[in-house]
C-alpha positions in Angstrom: -8.7 -5.9 12.6 -10.7 -8.1 10.3 -11.4 -11.7 10.9 -10.8 -14.4 8.4 -12.7 -17.1 10.2 -14.9 -19.3 8.0 -17.9 -19.2 10.4 -20.3 -16.4 11.5 -18.7 -13.8 9.1 -19.9 -10.2 9.3 -19.2 -6.9 7.7 -15.8 -6.8 9.4 -14.5 -9.7 7.4 -12.2 -8.8 4.5 -14.1 -10.7 1.8 -17.5 -9.6 3.1 -16.3 -6.0 3.4 -15.1 -5.9 -0.2 -18.4 -7.4 -1.5 -20.4 -4.8 0.5 -18.3 -2.0 -1.1 -19.0 -3.4 -4.5 -22.8 -3.6 -3.8 -22.8 0.0 -2.5 -21.0 1.2 -5.7 -23.5 -0.8 -7.9 -26.4 1.0 -6.1 -24.7 4.4 -6.7 -24.3 3.6 -10.4 -27.9 2.5 -10.6 -29.0 5.8 -9.1 -26.9 7.6 -11.7 -28.6 5.6 -14.5 -32.1 6.7 -13.3 -30.9 10.3 -13.1 -29.6 10.0 -16.6 -32.8 8.7 -17.9 -34.7 11.6 -16.4 -32.4 14.1 -18.3 -32.2 16.3 -15.2 -29.6 19.1 -15.1 -27.4 16.9 -12.8 -27.5 13.9 -15.2 -24.2 14.5 -16.8 -22.4 14.9 -13.4 -24.0 11.9 -11.9 -23.2 9.6 -14.9 -19.6 10.9 -15.0 -19.2 10.0 -11.4 -20.7 6.6 -12.1 -18.2 6.0 -14.9 -15.4 6.8 -12.4 -16.9 4.5 -9.7 -17.6 1.5 -12.0 -14.0 0.2 -12.3 -13.8 0.2 -8.5 -16.7 -2.2 -8.3 -14.6 -4.9 -10.1 -11.5 -4.0 -8.0 -13.5 -4.7 -4.9 -15.0 -7.9 -6.2 -11.6 -9.1 -7.4 -10.2 -8.4 -3.9 -13.0 -10.4 -2.3 -12.3 -13.3 -4.8 -8.6 -13.3 -3.9 -9.3 -13.4 -0.2 -11.8 -16.3 -0.6 -9.4 -18.2 -2.9 -6.6 -18.0 -0.3 -9.0 -19.6 2.2 -9.7 -22.5 -0.2 -13.2 -21.3 -1.0 -14.6 -22.5 -4.4 -14.9 -19.3 -6.5 -15.4 -21.2 -9.9 -18.7 -19.5 -10.6 -17.1 -16.0 -10.3 -14.0 -17.1 -12.3 -16.2 -18.4 -15.2 -18.3 -15.2 -15.3 -15.4 -12.7 -14.9 -13.8 -12.9 -18.4 -17.1 -12.2 -20.1 -18.4 -9.2 -18.1 -18.7 -5.7 -19.5 -16.0 -3.6 -18.0 -17.3 -0.2 -19.4 -20.4 1.5 -18.1 -21.1 3.6 -21.2 -23.4 2.2 -23.8 -21.2 3.5 -26.7 -22.5 4.9 -29.9 -23.5 8.5 -30.7 -23.2 11.5 -28.5 -26.7 10.8 -26.9 -25.8 7.3 -25.9 -22.5 8.5 -24.4 -24.5 10.1 -21.7 -26.2 6.9 -20.7 -25.4 4.0 -18.3 -25.4 0.5 -19.8 -27.8 -1.6 -17.6 -26.3 -4.8 -18.9 -22.9 -3.8 -17.4 -24.6 -3.3 -14.0 -26.4 -6.7 -14.4 -23.0 -8.3 -14.9 -21.7 -6.7 -11.7 -24.8 -7.9 -9.8 -24.4 -11.5 -11.1 -20.7 -11.5 -10.1 -21.6 -10.1 -6.6 -24.2 -12.8 -6.2 -21.7 -15.5 -7.2 -19.3 -14.3 -4.5 -22.0 -14.0 -1.9 -23.0 -17.6 -2.5 -19.4 -18.7 -2.2 -18.9 -16.9 1.2 -19.4 -19.6 3.9 -21.1 -18.6 7.1 -22.1 -15.0 6.1 -25.6 -13.9 7.3 -26.3 -11.4 4.5 -29.8 -10.6 5.8 -28.3 -9.8 9.2 -25.5 -7.7 7.7 -28.1 -5.8 5.6 -30.1 -5.1 8.7 -27.1 -3.9 10.7 -25.8 -1.6 7.9 -28.3 -0.1 5.6 -31.6 -1.7 6.7 -31.9 0.4 9.9 -31.8 3.5 7.9 -35.3 2.8 6.5 -37.1 1.7 9.7 -40.0 4.0 10.8 -38.7 4.1 14.3 -35.9 6.5 13.1 -38.4 9.3 13.8 -37.5 8.9 17.4 -34.3 10.4 18.6 -33.0 7.3 20.3 -33.3 5.2 17.2 -31.7 7.9 15.1 -28.7 7.8 17.4 -28.5 3.9 17.1 -28.8 4.0 13.4 -26.1 6.7 13.1 -23.8 4.7 15.4 -24.3 1.6 13.2 -23.6 3.5 10.0 -20.6 5.2 11.5 -19.2 1.9 12.8 -19.6 0.4 9.3 -17.9 3.4 7.7 -15.0 3.2 10.1 -14.7 -0.6 9.5 -14.6 0.0 5.7 -12.1 2.8 6.0 -9.9 0.7 8.3 -10.0 -2.2 5.8 -9.1 0.1 2.9 -6.2 1.5 5.0 -5.0 -2.1 5.8 -4.9 -3.1 2.2 -3.2 0.0 1.0 0.4 -0.8 0.3 2.8 1.0 2.6 5.6 3.3 1.3 8.6 1.3 0.2 11.8 2.1 2.0 14.3 4.2 0.1 17.3 1.9 -0.2 19.5 4.6 -1.7 18.9 6.9 1.2 19.5 4.1 3.6 22.8 3.3 1.9 23.9 7.0 2.0 23.2 7.1 5.7 25.2 3.9 6.3 28.1 5.2 4.3 28.0 8.5 6.2 28.2 6.7 9.5 31.1 4.6 8.3 33.0 7.8 7.1 32.3 9.5 10.4 33.7 6.5 12.4 36.7 6.3 10.2 37.6 10.0 10.7 37.1 9.6 14.5 39.5 6.7 14.4 42.1 8.8 12.4 41.9 11.6 14.9 42.4 9.1 17.8 45.5 7.5 16.1 47.0 10.9 15.3 46.5 12.1 18.9 48.0 9.0 20.5 50.7 7.9 18.0 53.3 10.6 18.7 56.8 9.5 17.7 56.4 5.9 18.8 57.5 3.2 16.3 54.3 1.1 16.4 54.0 -0.7 13.0 50.4 -1.9 13.6 49.1 1.6 14.4 51.2 3.1 11.6 49.8 0.7 9.0 46.3 1.3 10.2 46.6 5.1 10.2 48.1 5.1 6.7 45.3 2.8 5.4 42.6 5.0 7.0 44.1 8.2 5.5 44.1 6.6 2.0 40.5 5.3 2.4 39.4 8.7 3.5 40.8 10.3 0.3 43.7 11.9 2.1 46.5 10.5 -0.1 48.9 13.4 0.4 48.5 13.1 4.2 49.2 9.4 4.0 52.4 9.9 2.0 53.6 12.6 4.4 53.0 10.4 7.4 54.8 7.5 5.7 57.8 9.7 5.0 57.9 10.9 8.6 57.5 7.3 9.9 60.3 6.1 7.7 62.6 8.8 8.9 61.9 8.0 12.6 61.4 4.2 12.5 62.7 3.0 9.2 61.1 1.8 6.0 57.9 -0.3 6.4 56.7 -2.1 3.3 53.0 -2.1 4.3 53.1 1.6 5.2 54.8 2.4 1.9 52.3 0.2 0.0 49.3 2.1 1.5 51.0 5.5 1.1 51.4 4.8 -2.7 48.0 3.3 -3.2 45.7 5.0 -5.7 42.8 7.0 -4.3 39.7 4.7 -3.7 
């Protein structure tokens, strides 16, 4: 569960987590840009993946902005920058340029990230960096104990990010049509059980209330001929009943 408190925010906070995801994707796109400049055999694949990741940068930053705005945080700097940013990572132009990453687009994303980081109150970004990626580069990782600690920190951060993504993923909407079909099936089943009970207990008694209910249920169940046959039998034994006759001659629902 992420905390939305305005003080001492860490990587488990929703806004902070979204910003960290955006920063990680920016770093990945920057690595792809360097690979593309080197014209290595893997350049095309790396840049293609960067193009796929780039829109997710802005989705993550926009999510962070929405969370902060709901808390009443001033995000004017981000809002002023957002309409003017480059939303495509490709430089455009001829076929050679199509295989390059636009550094200006990455700079826009970095400026937007910085605006959001400045707007987050109570976040110790240096401490967050040390807890997440900073420990990966410390020399003490040569020792087994510190490798385990660093792995645990990275795993914890990964689990936190995955949990956050799972929390914001919309749940499957209920199928109202299926629910309606189930409800109608239950009503039909109850109606048929009631018909069976009335037919079993009615006999040849002249009970107008039960006769009217049985005739009505037969008609509502689509058994018009059975309703008319029962009405004729009832009229022969107990005399004509206008309500029973009305239901017996009703059109099929």
